[in-house]
N, C-alpha and C positions, 0 to 999 in steps of 0.2 A: 475348547473354545465354544462359547454359546453367544447367540444374538437374541435379544428380546426388545420388545417395544412396549411403551405405555402411552395411552391416549387420554387426553383431557378434553372433554367435550366443551364447545363454546368458550374456549380460553384463548385470549390473544396476548402476546408479548412482542415487543418490537424486535427487529432482527439483530440489532446490536446486542441487546440483552441476551437473546437466545444464543448468539455466538459465544458470549462469556459463560453461559450455562454449560454449553457443550465442552468448552475448554476446561472448566472446573471439574466436570465429571471425568473427562479423558485423563486428567492428571492423577486420578485416584489409583492406588496400587491394584494391580490385577485387571485394570481396564485398558483395552487396546485401542478403542475408538468410540466416539459418541457423536450423535447428531441431535439437535433440537430445532424443530421447524414447524411451520404450519403445514397441515396435511393437504396441500393443494395436489391436484392430479400429477403435476410435474414432479413434486417432491416425493409423492408416494411411489412413482415409477423409479425415481432415483434410488430410494431406499430398497425397493424390491430388487433392483439390479445389484445391490450390495449384499443381498441375501436375507433381507428382513421380510417378515410377513409370512414365512413358511408356506409359500405357494398358495395363499388364500386361506390357510387353516387358522391364521390369527384373525378372528372375526372382528375384533375391535379395530385393528389396523385396516382391514379391508373396507369397513364401513365408515372410516374417518373421512371428513370433508374439509374444505378450505377454512372453515371457522373453528376447526379443532387443532389442538396442539399435539404433536407426536414426539416422543423421546425414544431414540433408538440407541442401544448400547451393546457393544461387543467386548467380550473379555472372558476371564475365568469365571466359572459358574457361580462361585461364592461371591465374588466381587460384583457381578452383574445383579445377582439377587439382592445384595445389600443396597445397591443404587435404586433398584426398582421399589424396594420396600420404603424408601425415603424420597421418592421422586419429587413430591411436592415441595420438600424443603429446598431443593435446588432452584425452584422457581420463585422463592420468596424474595421480595425486593429489599429486605433488610430493614424495613421500617414499618411502623403502624401509624395510622392516622390518629391524631389526638381526638379525644372525645369532643364532639361538637364542631369539628373542623369541616370545611366544605369538601364535598366529594371531588375526586380528580375529574378534570374536563374529559369529555368523551368525544369531542369534535373540535375542529379549528374554531368554530363560532363560540363555543363555550370557553375555550382557552383564551380567546381575545377578550371576552367579557370579564373573565377572571383576572387577566393581566393586560389591561388596555395599553400599558406603556410598551409592550413588546413590539419589536420591529422585525424579527426573524422567526420563521417557523422551521424547525428541524424535523424532517420527515424520513422515517425509516420503515415504512410499512412494505409488504411484498409488492413487487414491481407492478402487478396487474391492478393494484389499487392506488399506486403512488401518484399518477397523473391527476386523478380526481381530487386527492387531498391537496396537491400543489395548486390546482385551480382555485380551490376554496381559500387557500392562504393568500393568493394573489388578489382575489376579490376582496379580502379583508385588509388589503394594503400592506401585506407583509412580504419582505424578501424571503426567498425559499432556499434552504440548505437541504438538498435532496440526496440523502445518503443511499436511498434505494437504487438497486440496479434492475436490469430487465425491463426498462421503460423503452417503448418503441421510439424510433427516430422521428416518426410523425408527431408523436406526443411531445417529445422534447422540443422540436422546432416550434410547435404551436404554443407551448408554455413560454418559451423564451421570447417569441414575438409578442405575446400578451404582456409579459413582464416589461419588455422594452417600451411598449406603448404606455404603460402605467408608471414608467420611471423607476422600475424595480429590477432586481437581478435574481435569476434562477441559478443557483450554484449546484450543478449536477445535471442529470442524474449520475449515480455512481461517484458522488463527491465524497472523498474520504477525510478531507482535512480542511480546516479553516481557522483563521485567527482574526477575530472580530472584537474590536474594542477592548483588547487585552485578555479576552477569553478564548481558549482553544476549543475547537469543536471536532468531534470524531477522533481520528488518529492524529492527535496533535501533541507536540512536545511543550514543555514549560520553557518559554523564552521571554526575555525582557522586552519591554516596549522600546522603540527606537525609530530612526528616521527612514527605514527601508520598507516599502510596501511590496507585496507579491500578488501577482495574478497567475494562477497555476492551473493547467489542465491535468496536472499529475500530483496526486496527494503525497506520495513519498518524496517526489522532487521538492515540494514545498517544505516537507519536514526536514530533509537534508539541508536545504538552503537556509531555513530559519535556524536550525541548530548550529550550523557553521557560523552564521552571523552572530549568534549569541556567544559562542565560544570565542569569537574574535573580540568580544567586548562591546559590540553594538547591539541593535535590537530591531524588532519588527513593529511597524505601525499597525498594519492590518494585512491579512492574507486572505485573498478571495479565490476560492476554488471554482472551477467552471465545469468540471466533468470532462472525461477523456475525449468525448466525441465533439466537444465544442469547436476545436480548430479544424474540424473536417469540412469539406466542401458542402456536405449535407446540412450542416448547421450554420456555417459561415462565421464562426468566432463571435457570435452575438454576445455571449456573456463575457468573453475576454475583453471585448471593446467596452462593455458596460463597466467592467472592473477597472479598466484604465481610466475611464471617465470619473469613477468614484474616487480613485486614488489621486488623480490630478486635482480634484477639488478638496482633498483632505489636507488640512493645514499641517497635520503631524507628519505627512509623507514628504520626504525630500527627493527620494529616488524610487523608481518603479522597476521591478524585475518581472519579466514575463517568461514563464517556464512552461514548456510544452514539448510533446513529441512533435515531429515535423508536421506543420499545418498543410492542408490541401492547397492546390495551386490557386484557386479563386479566393480561398479564405486568406491566404497570405497577402494577396494583393490588397484586399480590403483592410487587413490589419496594418499593413505597411503604410497605407495612406493615413490611418488614424494615428499611428505612432509618430509620423512626421510632424503632425500638428500638436503633439504633446509639448506642453511648456516646461515639463520636468525631465531630467535625464532618465532614459529608459535603457535597461540592460536586457537583452533577449538571449535565451538559451533553448535551442531547438535540437540539440544533440547531433550537430554535424550536418544537418540538412536544412534546406530552405534558406540558406544564407546566400543571397545574391545582392544585386545593387539596390534592391528595395529595402532589405533589412540587414544591417550588419550586426552579427551576434557572436556569441562565444559557444564553445562546444562541450564544456563540462560545467557542472555545478560549482566546482572549485573556482573556475575562471569567472563565473557569474558572481559569486560572492566577492571575489577580489575586485572586480570592476565596480560592483555596487558600493563597496566600502570606499573606494577611491572617489567615486562620484559624490559620495556623501561627505567628503573631506576627511576621511579616516584612512588609517594605514592597513595594508593587507598583512595579516598575521604571518609569522614565520611558519607555523604548522601547515599552512596551505602551500608552501613552497616545496614541491616534490622535485628533487634534483635527479635528473635522468641517469647520471652516472652512478649515483647511489642505488637506484633501483636495479640497474644492470649488474652491479656487484652483488647485491642481495640475491638476484635471480641466478647468477652464476654459482654462488655458494650453495643454494638449494639444489641446483641441477647436479652438483657433484655428489650429493647424498642419495640421489635416486637410483633405483635398480634399473638395469637395462630394459628397454621396451616401454618404459613409462614416458609418454609423449604429449598427452592431451590435458587441456584445462577444462574443467567442468564447473560452471557457476549455477547456483540454485538460489534464486532471489525471492525474498519476501516482498520487496519493492519493485513493481513493474518498471518505474522510471529508471531505477538503478540498473536494471537489465538492459534497457535501451542504451544507457550511457556506456556500459561496458562494451556493448556491441560497437558503438561509435568509436571508442578508443581502439578496439582491435581493427576496425575497418580502416582507420587512418594509417595503420601500420601495414596494410595490405594483407591482413589475416582474415580468413573466412571462418564464420561461426554458424552452426546450426542453432535455431531457436524456434520455440513455439510462438514467439512474438517478434518476428524478424524485422529489422530495419531494411530499407531499400539496399539491395546488393548482398544481403545475407541469405542464408538458406533456410527454407521451411523445414522444421522438425515435424515430420508427418505423424510420428508417434511420440507425443510429449513425455511418455513414460519410459522411453528408451533413448539413451544418448548416442550420438555419433560424432567421432572426432572431437574437435572443440565444440562444446555445447553450453549454451546459456538458457536456462529455463526460468520463466516467470511463473513462480508457484502461486501467484495471486490471480492467474488467469481463470476465466470462467470454468474451464475444464476441471480445475482443482477445487474451486470454492463453491460451485453450485450446490446449495443445500448443506454446506458445512462451513465451519469457521475459517476465516482468512488466516494465512500462515503467520501473520503477525500475532495472532491470538493462539492458534493451535499449531504446534510444530510437528504433528504426527506424520503427515505426508512427507515433509522435508526429511525427517529422521529416517523414515523408511527408504527414501531415495538415497541418502548418504550411505546407508547400510548396503544398498544395491551397488553403488558406485565403488565401494571399498573392495568389492569382489572382482572388479575389472582390472586386469594387470596392465592396461594401457594408460590408466589415469595417473597423471603426475601431480596436478595441483587442483584443489577444490577451492572455489571462491564463494564466500558467504557474506551476506549482509544481515545485520541484526537491527531491528527498528524498535526503539523505545517509544513510550507515549501513554496517554491517559487510558486508552482501552486496549493496549497491547498486552501481551503476556507479562505476568509479574516478574518473571526471570527468564527472558528468552534464551540467554546463553546456556543456562542450566538445562533447558528443554532439549538441547542438542549436545550437551557435554559428553555423554557416553559415546555417541556416534563419532564426535570429533576425536576423542581419545583413541577409539578403535581405529580410525583412519590413520592417525599418527603412528600407531604401532605397526601399520602396514607399510610405513615409509613414505606415505603420501603427504605432500606439503599442504597446509591449510592457510589460506590468506583471507583475512576477515576485516570488516569495518563495522562500527556501531554508530547508528544515527540516533542522536539524542544529546541530552545535557545532564549535568550532575544534579539539576533541580528535578529531573524526572524521577518518579518513584522507584524506577529500576536502577538509577544512578549509572551514568556513563562510565565513570571511573571503576566501579565495581564490576561491570560487565566486561570491560577491557581487561581487568586484572584476571578474571576467571578464564578468559580466552588464552591469555599468555601462559597461565599455569597449565593449561591443557596442551600447550605446545604449538598454538596457532601464531602466525605472524599477524600482528594487529596494525592497521594503518589508520591515519587520522581521518580519512574520508573514503567513500566508496570509489571515487575516481582514482585515488592513489592505489587502492588495492587492485583495481582493474589494470592500472598501468604497470604494476609489478607483474601481474599475470601475463600481460602483453610481452614484457621483456623475457619472461620465462618461456612463453610460447615461441618467440623468435629464436631463442637458444636451442630449444628442444627440436624445432623443425617439424612439429606435427602438423597435420592438416595440409590443405592445398596451398 
């Protein structure tokens, strides 16, 4: 096994594209891991901690700065050498400018001059530069879709206050998904237009909701992401309220769904007052918390979809009806196949929202779960790389994605974790989600197929769900078929998969 780096001086590519580059390289035979990023001080420290740089002997790596691009690859010697020999080909955008065409804009101002009809700026530069670019976009009169993470709370608050004063919205930071005017942004699925609008502080929650609405035969008018910190007391739900305002005035929107992890105490008071004044039906889903006399909500995305469809004058589809008795019978059948001593459920999520939802489902049944992103009442998993009893891990948390692709793009860390869990004789059920979409892995199930098959040979049950539609390039139907062929139990939604695991955990008696 060897590790090598390649540095390209004064080269910039946006973070989304770099994630795709790393995923493409990591998928090559003989390659075990790959990272592509700007050589900021934090990123160089991260790579050095992973064994790159040869303790300062790699002079190019040691001299790289924040304006330089670094490619770091680990694998078999021949495979790594082949990648390094053709490193520049991986950074090609796949097109060439036509002769005489105008150069690409190099700033927000140049982009606005080139496309004066634009209304939204999508920003995915490193976090330390993101606030500056967002301010420039707001001054240009543009809404901001801020994909970048690692933006400070102070910068986020200042940007959102500035946007509110200008009648604009800042979607983010760390905003992964949006549906605007029929176009998906970021990790978005292909869904039809329809009467239901979304305001979401959770990207995967928006994806799951939108995909289920599409599969029910309805559609999404617009989906406005806010960033995960927006409903906190530090930010005060500024963008959430702006999103509700926008959808209330949107003629195409008949029903508004607000999806979020539990808001802060002061934020929920402000949000509740705004929702009371809304002239359109509003469905809220905060995953089992924050539901008091101020806001009446539902606890799962399935329930939110059903309520929104009914409010829009449509029927709740049969596939969203999870009959508790059937889940209990399925869990009992799987329990009978397990070897003695297998007691625990382990969930490894690409979607952080789906991790929250699974915890909420377990908590309502009186089951305790360890997690690196625990809901109130759940236990903190102090070492996210080591499971304890029932464990749900958000693999998209900063611990796992700092300087490397998101698990929706690159399944390397999830695959390694599954191989680790397969060696634990106390594991009974593995819970997985697979998220399709425009910039997700081209075949997410295949990325984990070998690990799933290995787990099944150990006698461990695998419960899975796929977030997406048949219109997505990965195809919902094809992904589900691959899972079933590998021996996994496939459920229509993440909530149903988690509910099956809840019944299994109750039967197994594991945990406190």
